[in-house]
C-alpha positions, -999 to +999 in steps of 0.1 A: +709+156+086+727+186+100+745+199+069+713+208+049+702+232+076+733+245+093+757+246+063+733+258+037+733+296+031+696+295+022+688+286+058+716+306+075+692+331+091+670+304+105+697+280+116+722+304+132+702+335+142+674+312+153+697+292+175+709+324+191+674+336+198+665+302+214+697+304+235+690+339+248+653+333+255+661+301+273+687+318+295+662+345+303+636+320+314+662+304+337+669+338+352+632+343+359+632+308+375+660+319+398+639+350+408+610+328+416+632+306+438+644+336+457+608+348+461+598+314+476+623+319+505+611+354+514+574+343+510+577+313+533+597+332+559+569+358+559+543+330+561+561+315+590+562+349+607+525+355+601+515+321+615+537+322+645+529+358+655+493+370+647+490+404+630+528+407+625+522+408+587+495+431+572+471+421+545+487+446+520+522+432+527+510+396+521+491+407+489+523+424+477+541+391+477+514+375+456+514+403+431+552+401+428+550+364+421+522+370+395+545+395+377+575+372+375+555+341+366+535+361+340+566+372+323+580+337+324+548+324+307+550+350+280+587+342+272+581+304+274+551+306+250+569+328+225+600+306+226+579+274+221+562+290+191+595+300+176+611+266+182+583+249+164+589+270+133+626+266+137+626+228+137+601+227+109+626+247+088+652+221+097+629+193+085+622+213+054+659+216+046+663+178+050+632+171+029+643+195+001+676+176-001+659+142-003+633+154-027+660+168-050+676+133-051+643+114-053+649+099-087+682+085-076+671+073-041+635+061-046+647+025-052+663+024-017+643+002+007+620+024+028+629+056+009+593+071+012+593+064+050+627+080+054+617+112+035+583+117+051+580+100+084+615+099+097+622+136+089+590+144+108+600+123+138+635+137+137+623+173+138+598+167+166+622+148+187+649+174+183+624+201+193+618+183+225+653+170+233+672+200+220+653+226+240+653+203+270+690+199+269+696+236+265+673+243+294+691+218+316+725+232+308+714+268+315+697+257+347+729+240+359+749+272+351+725+293+371+715+270+400+747+252+409+764+283+422+732+292+440+730+257+456+768+259+464+762+292+483+731+279+501+747+247+512+773+265+532+748+264+560+745+226+557+775+215+575+767+178+581+750+149+563+733+120+579+755+089+585+784+108+569+791+137+591+809+169+582+809+177+545+814+211+529+787+220+504+772+186+510+740+192+490+759+199+458+777+165+461+745+147+470+727+161+439+756+153+416+762+118+429+726+107+431+718+121+396+749+105+380+743+073+398+707+071+387+717+080+351+743+052+349+720+027+365+691+033+342+714+035+312+726+000+320+690-012+326+678+003+293+708-005+271+687-028+249+659-004+242+674+016+212+680-017+193+645-029+200+630+004+189+650+002+157+636-034+151+601-022+158+603+004+131+619-021+107+591-047+111+564-021+111+578-007+078+579-041+062+543-048+072+531-014+060+549-016+027+532-049+019+498-035+026+505-005+004+518-027-025+487-048-021+465-018-029+476-019-065+488-054-070+466-084-062+496-107-061+509-088-030+495-087+005+482-122+006+467-133+039+494-158+048+521-132+040+504-105+061+499-129+090+536-137+089+546-101+088+522-091+116+534-120+137+569-105+136+554-071+145+537-087+174+568-104+186+590-073+186+563-053+204+559-079+231+597-080+235+596-042+239+569-044+266+589-069+286+621-047+285+602-016+294+585-034+323+617-037+343+631-004+330+600+016+341+601-002+375+636+010+380+630+045+367+600+053+388+614+037+419+644+060+414+623+091+408+601+085+438+630+078+460+647+110+450+617+130+463+629+126+499+666+128+493+670+165+500+649+162+532+672+134+544+703+155+536+687+184+555+675+164+584+704+172+608+700+209+600+662+209+603+660+191+636+684+216+652+661+244+642+689+267+629+672+275+596+638+290+586+610+275+566+618+298+538+654+286+537+643+250+536+618+257+508+644+276+488+671+250+491+648+221+484+636+239+452+672+247+441+683+212+449+654+199+428+663+221+398+699+210+399+690+174+403+664+175+376+689+190+351+715+164+360+688+138+354+681+150+319+693+118+303+672+097+327+641+117+322+644+118+285+656+082+280+625+069+262+627+099+237+664+094+233+657+058+224+634+069+197+658+095+184+687+069+182+664+047+162+654+075+138+690+086+135+702+051+126+675+048+099+683+082+084+720+074+085+715+041+068+694+059+042+720+085+035+748+059+034+728+042+006+728+073-016+754+069-044+786+088-038+783+105-072+751+121-060+769+135-029+797+148-052+772+165-075+757+184-046+790+201-037 
């Protein structure tokens, strides 16, 4: 899955230079996000000043803040759109590299169960999922690199946490512990989901294959056979719905609970009135960016489940290819 794209000279420009471009553009987006976060602090401090003391801020000064935001946000949008466009082409080249390899071996692998689905559908799914997860993971890592030091510096003014007392850089530890705790909790709750997704694809493939064979062979796709196959499809889907029921209950309870966590952590500092509204807005935003990045696995779990299923199917397909074919490719 990786070798046809990253170890093939034909795709060297796309695979390696393309990866470098994605890395640089993602880092630049994160830096613009940092600037927006800093803008929020200044803007809300100015807003607090304007509301508490009439005419202390002129219209032109207020308008200048909005123009500054528009410039930063506009540049962020341009970079994001261009990066998204490039990534779509990049992952399609990856899919093409995989497809070319399988097509070249088609005469030798077409007898393998589900070969057509592996070559067409699973390579498509693999590319699309890698586009979503890969860029998301890169963005999360870059965000942590940029925002953790910022949160560390801002949390110097947060000297105490509720029910705990004095803690240096308390918000950093709150973000890390709550995110990792939620990730471990939901990983345990959803541990059965990858296997269930794999079984869904297996039963769906068996049902679809019989329908396709029945198009040209009247002896296939008999009603009783189709009913039996569809009953299996129904059973595995119903099993999936049940397991996602309690998984989603846990996931969304966790996400909604995390909305108020930074305000709880800031409560002792807020009630003493030693910080400004702008500081509160900035630190809550920074906390949210760090927390969201640390929660990457939690937020992407459903997609990760599908990727694991696709990966297992492609690995099984490749393992079924005769060793002599692999040797002949070298």
